[in-house]
PAKERO-613989 format. One record per residue (C-alpha): y, z, x; residue in three letters. Coordinates in nm, 3 decimals, always signed. Each point is the difference from the previous one (the first is absolute). Layout:
> Y_Z_X_ALA
...
END
This chain:
> -2.169_+0.836_-0.059_MET
> -0.062_-0.122_-0.391_LYS
> +0.339_-0.142_-0.131_ILE
> +0.023_-0.089_-0.361_LYS
> +0.249_-0.103_-0.260_ALA
> -0.044_+0.028_-0.430_THR
> +0.262_-0.115_-0.263_LEU
> -0.051_+0.234_-0.308_LEU
> +0.023_-0.133_-0.343_THR
> -0.266_-0.146_+0.016_PRO
> -0.159_+0.160_+0.299_GLU
> +0.018_-0.346_+0.281_THR
> -0.066_+0.025_+0.361_SER
> +0.208_-0.176_+0.173_ILE
> -0.093_+0.048_+0.361_MET
> -0.345_+0.133_+0.232_LYS
> +0.016_+0.067_+0.301_ILE
> -0.190_+0.183_+0.282_GLN
> -0.003_-0.014_+0.352_ILE
> -0.088_+0.259_+0.318_GLY
> +0.232_+0.264_+0.103_ASP
> -0.021_-0.087_+0.386_LYS
> +0.235_-0.191_+0.184_TYR
> -0.157_-0.319_+0.174_TYR
> +0.256_-0.207_+0.100_PRO
> -0.247_-0.287_+0.077_LYS
> -0.056_+0.009_-0.394_SER
> +0.044_-0.301_-0.230_ILE
> +0.328_-0.019_-0.174_LEU
> -0.103_-0.157_-0.343_THR
> +0.227_-0.115_-0.309_GLU
> -0.026_+0.001_-0.366_GLU
> +0.203_-0.093_-0.310_ASN
> -0.014_+0.081_-0.331_ILE
> +0.182_-0.194_-0.264_ASN
> +0.040_+0.094_-0.353_ILE
> +0.172_-0.161_-0.300_GLU
> +0.011_+0.012_-0.350_ASN
> +0.285_-0.186_-0.154_ASN
> +0.311_+0.211_+0.051_ASP
> -0.142_+0.342_-0.098_SER
> -0.186_+0.083_+0.344_GLU
> +0.034_-0.127_+0.344_LYS
> -0.193_+0.160_+0.335_ILE
> +0.063_-0.180_+0.311_THR
> -0.172_+0.212_+0.323_SER
> -0.024_-0.070_+0.384_ARG
> -0.207_+0.186_+0.175_HIS
> -0.085_+0.051_+0.349_LEU
> -0.277_+0.225_+0.115_ILE
> -0.203_+0.091_+0.310_THR
> -0.192_+0.328_+0.104_GLU
> +0.214_+0.292_-0.051_GLY
> +0.307_-0.193_-0.126_LEU
> +0.097_-0.216_-0.373_VAL
> +0.279_-0.151_-0.053_LEU
> +0.125_-0.047_-0.338_LEU
> +0.278_-0.249_-0.120_ASP
> +0.027_-0.005_-0.387_SER
> +0.231_-0.071_-0.268_GLN
> -0.119_+0.052_-0.388_MET
> +0.219_-0.048_-0.331_TYR
> -0.113_+0.071_-0.365_TYR
> +0.163_-0.051_-0.318_SER
> -0.106_+0.356_-0.081_THR
> +0.031_+0.365_+0.167_ALA
> -0.327_+0.036_+0.191_LYS
> -0.162_+0.244_+0.219_THR
> -0.167_-0.020_+0.286_LEU
> -0.280_+0.260_+0.197_LEU
> +0.012_-0.073_+0.348_PHE
> -0.299_+0.209_+0.244_GLU
> -0.063_+0.025_+0.348_ILE
> -0.297_+0.233_+0.074_ASP
> +0.045_+0.108_+0.333_GLU
> +0.304_+0.107_+0.215_GLU
> +0.236_-0.283_+0.112_SER
> +0.366_-0.045_+0.036_ILE
> +0.169_-0.218_-0.192_ILE
> +0.333_-0.209_+0.155_MET
> +0.186_-0.091_-0.406_ASN
> +0.223_-0.267_-0.050_PHE
> +0.209_+0.003_-0.353_ILE
> +0.170_-0.308_-0.069_TYR
> +0.043_+0.123_-0.389_SER
> +0.144_+0.315_-0.186_SER
> -0.069_+0.226_-0.288_ASN
> -0.363_+0.000_+0.075_LEU
> -0.118_+0.306_-0.062_GLU
> -0.246_+0.171_+0.249_THR
> -0.260_+0.307_-0.051_LYS
> -0.181_+0.094_+0.307_ILE
> -0.277_+0.257_-0.013_ASP
> +0.086_+0.303_+0.214_LYS
> +0.316_-0.203_+0.136_LEU
> +0.342_+0.085_-0.155_GLU
> +0.253_-0.276_+0.062_GLY
> +0.257_-0.199_-0.194_GLU
> -0.131_-0.099_-0.335_LYS
> +0.187_-0.337_-0.035_TYR
> +0.020_-0.268_+0.247_SER
> +0.276_-0.170_+0.164_LYS
> +0.055_-0.331_+0.060_GLU
> -0.021_-0.118_+0.386_ASN
> -0.141_+0.382_+0.164_THR
> -0.242_+0.118_+0.219_HIS
> -0.191_+0.305_+0.123_ASN
> -0.360_+0.106_+0.140_ILE
> -0.227_+0.250_-0.138_LEU
> -0.350_+0.127_+0.099_TYR
> -0.260_+0.094_-0.277_THR
> -0.350_+0.127_-0.022_ASN
> -0.158_-0.178_-0.291_ASN
> +0.285_-0.184_-0.135_PHE
> +0.060_-0.041_-0.369_LYS
> +0.308_-0.079_-0.183_ALA
> +0.082_-0.168_-0.345_SER
> +0.336_-0.229_-0.003_PHE
> +0.155_-0.113_-0.325_LEU
> +0.137_-0.353_-0.017_ILE
> +0.261_-0.067_-0.221_PRO
> -0.028_-0.217_-0.211_GLU
> +0.212_-0.379_+0.100_LYS
> +0.040_+0.174_+0.372_THR
> -0.075_-0.213_+0.256_GLN
> -0.230_+0.213_+0.252_VAL
> +0.016_-0.060_+0.346_ASN
> -0.151_+0.221_+0.332_TYR
> -0.138_-0.031_+0.329_LEU
> -0.271_+0.257_+0.110_SER
> -0.138_+0.051_+0.314_ILE
> -0.324_+0.212_-0.011_ILE
> -0.100_+0.133_+0.340_LEU
> -0.318_+0.265_+0.093_SER
> +0.062_+0.291_+0.165_LYS
> -0.146_-0.125_+0.298_GLU
> +0.197_-0.343_-0.039_PHE
> +0.308_+0.141_-0.014_TYR
> -0.091_+0.237_+0.316_TYR
> -0.062_-0.293_+0.158_ASN
> +0.344_-0.170_-0.047_ILE
> +0.233_+0.314_+0.062_ILE
> -0.183_+0.113_+0.263_ASN
> -0.036_+0.362_-0.189_GLU
> +0.364_+0.057_+0.106_ASP
> +0.054_+0.381_-0.207_TRP
> +0.335_+0.056_+0.119_GLN
> +0.126_-0.314_-0.136_LEU
> -0.064_+0.126_-0.351_HIS
> -0.123_+0.366_+0.054_GLU
> -0.012_+0.139_-0.305_LYS
> -0.201_-0.334_-0.184_PHE
> -0.237_-0.027_+0.265_SER
> -0.098_+0.373_-0.045_LYS
> -0.050_-0.017_-0.393_ASN
> -0.259_-0.302_+0.129_ILE
> -0.197_+0.219_+0.193_LEU
> +0.008_+0.244_-0.278_HIS
> -0.108_-0.253_-0.191_LYS
> +0.319_+0.069_-0.275_LYS
> +0.150_-0.278_-0.220_SER
> +0.380_-0.048_+0.128_SER
> +0.229_-0.233_+0.044_TYR
> +0.178_-0.110_+0.338_LEU
> +0.369_-0.006_-0.178_SER
> +0.067_+0.238_-0.328_SER
> +0.203_-0.304_-0.133_LYS
> -0.084_-0.332_+0.030_TYR
> +0.250_-0.197_+0.201_LEU
> +0.187_-0.319_+0.009_PRO
> -0.104_-0.263_+0.178_PHE
> +0.155_-0.085_+0.335_THR
> +0.024_-0.369_+0.068_PRO
> -0.242_+0.043_+0.261_ALA
> -0.274_+0.091_-0.242_ILE
> +0.126_-0.272_-0.216_GLN
> -0.075_-0.249_+0.280_TRP
> -0.308_+0.100_+0.089_VAL
> -0.152_+0.019_-0.323_THR
> +0.123_-0.312_-0.052_HIS
> -0.214_-0.116_+0.344_GLU
> -0.291_+0.159_-0.154_ILE
> +0.033_-0.130_-0.388_LYS
> +0.064_-0.362_+0.140_SER
> -0.264_+0.006_+0.304_CYS
> -0.165_-0.350_+0.027_THR
> -0.229_+0.076_+0.295_ARG
> -0.442_-0.019_-0.035_GLN
> -0.260_+0.160_+0.193_GLY
> +0.067_+0.263_+0.340_THR
> +0.328_-0.081_-0.009_LEU
> +0.096_+0.113_-0.384_LYS
> -0.156_+0.304_+0.087_ARG
> +0.186_+0.106_+0.317_ILE
> +0.332_-0.127_-0.130_TYR
> -0.048_+0.222_-0.343_ILE
> -0.091_+0.261_+0.222_GLU
> +0.287_+0.015_+0.220_SER
> +0.262_-0.078_-0.313_LYS
> -0.195_+0.323_-0.115_ILE
> +0.079_+0.213_+0.263_LYS
> +0.422_-0.177_+0.003_GLU
> -0.011_+0.101_-0.327_LEU
> -0.120_+0.345_+0.052_LEU
> +0.265_+0.086_+0.298_ILE
> +0.271_-0.151_-0.242_HIS
> -0.100_+0.238_-0.265_GLN
> -0.015_+0.294_+0.216_LEU
> +0.327_-0.083_+0.114_GLU
> +0.164_-0.004_-0.330_ALA
> -0.168_+0.349_-0.084_ILE
> -0.042_+0.192_+0.293_THR
> +0.355_-0.116_+0.114_ILE
> +0.261_+0.160_-0.215_LYS
> +0.331_-0.202_-0.080_PRO
> +0.347_+0.121_+0.046_PRO
> +0.142_+0.261_-0.286_ALA
> +0.114_-0.279_-0.304_LYS
> +0.236_+0.068_-0.267_GLU
> -0.159_+0.020_-0.320_LYS
> -0.041_-0.282_-0.255_ILE
> -0.094_+0.021_-0.386_ASP
> -0.310_-0.123_-0.131_ASN
> +0.244_-0.270_-0.226_GLU
> +0.184_-0.054_+0.340_ASP
> -0.371_-0.101_+0.192_TYR
> -0.146_-0.167_-0.263_ASN
> +0.320_-0.265_-0.006_LYS
> -0.061_-0.015_+0.382_LEU
> -0.375_-0.064_-0.037_LEU
> +0.130_-0.298_-0.202_ASP
> +0.235_-0.132_+0.223_ALA
> -0.272_-0.003_+0.279_LYS
> -0.218_-0.128_-0.204_LYS
> +0.266_-0.312_-0.115_ILE
> -0.004_-0.032_+0.386_LEU
> -0.329_+0.000_+0.065_ASP
> -0.064_-0.231_-0.256_ASN
> +0.237_-0.283_+0.081_ASP
> +0.099_+0.039_+0.336_TYR
> +0.158_-0.358_+0.070_ARG
> +0.244_-0.013_-0.247_ASN
> +0.144_+0.363_-0.052_THR
> +0.255_+0.149_-0.167_PRO
> +0.288_+0.095_+0.164_THR
> +0.082_+0.388_+0.040_LEU
> +0.218_-0.031_-0.342_PRO
> -0.224_-0.240_-0.190_GLU
> -0.326_+0.278_+0.092_LEU
> +0.240_+0.285_-0.085_SER
> +0.035_-0.136_-0.352_ARG
> -0.351_-0.136_-0.047_LYS
> -0.134_+0.356_+0.042_ILE
> +0.387_+0.204_-0.152_SER
> +0.022_+0.188_+0.294_LEU
> +0.324_+0.008_+0.204_ASN
> +0.016_-0.183_+0.320_GLU
> +0.107_+0.362_+0.167_PHE
> -0.303_+0.154_-0.155_LYS
> -0.206_-0.295_+0.079_LEU
> +0.037_-0.053_+0.372_LYS
> +0.009_+0.402_+0.068_LYS
> -0.313_+0.029_-0.192_GLY
> -0.220_-0.292_+0.121_PHE
> +0.079_+0.112_+0.318_LYS
> -0.086_+0.357_-0.081_ALA
> -0.348_-0.125_-0.194_CYS
> -0.108_-0.246_+0.241_PHE
> +0.138_+0.067_+0.338_GLY
> +0.175_-0.333_+0.024_THR
> +0.331_-0.175_-0.128_THR
> -0.011_-0.260_-0.283_VAL
> +0.054_-0.308_+0.226_LYS
> -0.193_+0.142_+0.272_SER
> -0.290_+0.000_-0.254_TYR
> +0.059_-0.357_-0.110_ILE
> -0.031_-0.090_+0.396_ILE
> -0.325_+0.166_+0.017_LYS
> -0.182_-0.128_-0.276_LEU
> +0.102_-0.368_+0.128_ARG
> -0.109_+0.064_+0.339_MET
> -0.331_+0.141_-0.112_GLU
> -0.042_-0.313_-0.220_HIS
> +0.084_-0.241_+0.270_ALA
> -0.219_+0.174_+0.237_LYS
> -0.273_-0.068_-0.249_GLU
> +0.084_-0.366_-0.009_LEU
> -0.038_-0.043_+0.343_PHE
> -0.285_+0.161_+0.042_GLN
> -0.204_-0.154_-0.360_SER
> +0.062_-0.375_+0.030_LYS
> +0.187_-0.297_+0.210_SER
> +0.342_+0.036_-0.052_ALA
> +0.356_-0.124_+0.156_THR
> +0.251_+0.270_+0.046_VAL
> +0.217_-0.142_-0.239_SER
> -0.290_+0.036_-0.287_GLU
> -0.059_+0.312_+0.095_VAL
> +0.445_+0.076_-0.028_ALA
> +0.037_-0.196_-0.304_TYR
> -0.324_+0.180_-0.165_LYS
> +0.121_+0.373_+0.111_CYS
> +0.385_-0.071_-0.159_GLY
> +0.182_-0.142_+0.312_TYR
> +0.238_-0.320_-0.043_LYS
> +0.075_-0.005_+0.341_ASP
> -0.292_-0.023_+0.226_VAL
> +0.224_+0.157_+0.307_SER
> +0.075_+0.281_-0.246_HIS
> -0.385_+0.073_-0.062_PHE
> -0.076_-0.019_+0.397_SER
> +0.243_+0.256_+0.091_ALA
> -0.128_+0.236_-0.266_ALA
> -0.341_-0.060_+0.120_PHE
> +0.067_+0.068_+0.320_LYS
> +0.229_+0.314_-0.048_SER
> -0.291_+0.135_-0.200_TYR
> -0.317_-0.083_+0.157_TYR
> +0.210_-0.037_+0.398_GLY
> -0.137_-0.366_+0.046_PHE
> +0.071_-0.322_-0.165_SER
> -0.198_-0.179_-0.257_PRO
> -0.081_-0.239_+0.207_GLN
> -0.162_+0.162_+0.249_LYS
> -0.159_+0.256_-0.268_PHE
> -0.126_-0.393_-0.136_LYS
> -0.153_-0.100_+0.336_ILE
> -0.162_+0.357_+0.063_ASN
> -0.200_+0.016_-0.361_THR
> -0.116_-0.379_+0.061_ASP
> -0.164_+0.174_+0.350_ILE
> -0.142_+0.255_-0.137_ILE
> -0.103_-0.181_-0.349_GLN
> -0.212_-0.233_+0.229_PHE
> -0.104_+0.303_+0.245_TRP
> -0.194_+0.160_-0.329_LEU
> -0.141_-0.357_-0.064_ILE
> -0.154_-0.056_+0.341_GLY
> -0.081_+0.430_-0.018_LEU
> -0.233_-0.043_-0.329_SER
> -0.161_-0.315_+0.116_PHE
> -0.178_+0.160_+0.261_PHE
> -0.061_+0.334_-0.218_ILE
END
C-alpha cells in the first residue's frame, strides 16, 4: 500500500509512505514526524505511526494563502476519519459526500484506490486524525461482523467506495477521550503497538455505536443556532476550569438561555453542567495518569476550589475516589515498567 500527499502550486511532496497490506500483530510500530515552518506563511506538523496494514496520521496545517492538497492511496483501504476543523473543501473520486468539513466530526469510509483533493482555506488552522487500515487489518480488528454494519461490509465485498454514514457525525465524549489518548501516547516498543491497536479497536466500537445506534428524535435546530451551540461547546472546551455561568455563556453566544439549555442537550446529548463535569473529570484522569500529582493539585487544575467537592464529583463520575484511582494508576504504571524490562 502506497500513501502519498502532495501540495500544489508549487508542487511539493508532503508525505510518502509504503507498507504491506497484511496483518502482522508482531510487526513493529514506527513513528515519524514532519515539521515544516516558513515564518508566518506556512506551518505543517504531522505525526505518523506506521506498521504493516496500518498508518495513523495526526496532522496540523496552516497557510497564509489557500492551498490544494492531493492525497492518494493505491490499494483498498478503510479510513477512520476525525476532523477538528471546519470549511475544508473536499473532493473524493467515486465517492459523494459533504462538500465542506465540519468541526469535531467523524466518519468511516472505504475506497479502492483513494484519490482526493482538499482545498485548505487561507489563514485557517487545519487539524485532522486519520487512521488508514488495509482490508485485512480491518477485518482482524472487527472480526468481519457483517451484521454490525451490513451495507458497508457488502460495499467492501464488492469493492464499491462508500461511507459508513451518509453524513459526518459529531464527536461523542468517548470518541474525544480515546482520540486524545492516542494523540498523547508516549509508550515505546511492543507496548506502544499493543496500546495503539487496542485504542483503535475501542475507537472503532465508539464510531460504530455513534453511527449504527439511532438517537431519539430531536427537535430541529436551524443552522444559525447550531453554529452558536458549537461556539458554546468550544468556549467550554477551551477553558473548563473557569467556565462562565449559564447567563454569561448565553450572552457570549447571543442565544437565550432556554435555547442554549435545550439545544445543547439536543445536539450533544448532555447538559451544559454535565459536559463541564465530563471535561474536568477527563482532565483529572489524565493528570493522575501522566504525572505524580496530589489530589488537591489535580482538584485546583480542574477548576475546583474545594477538594471535597472535587472528590465527590470524581467518585460520582468514575465510581471510586480519586485517592483509590491514584493508587491503582501508580500500581499499573509500575507493572508496565517492569513488563517493558522483560520484553
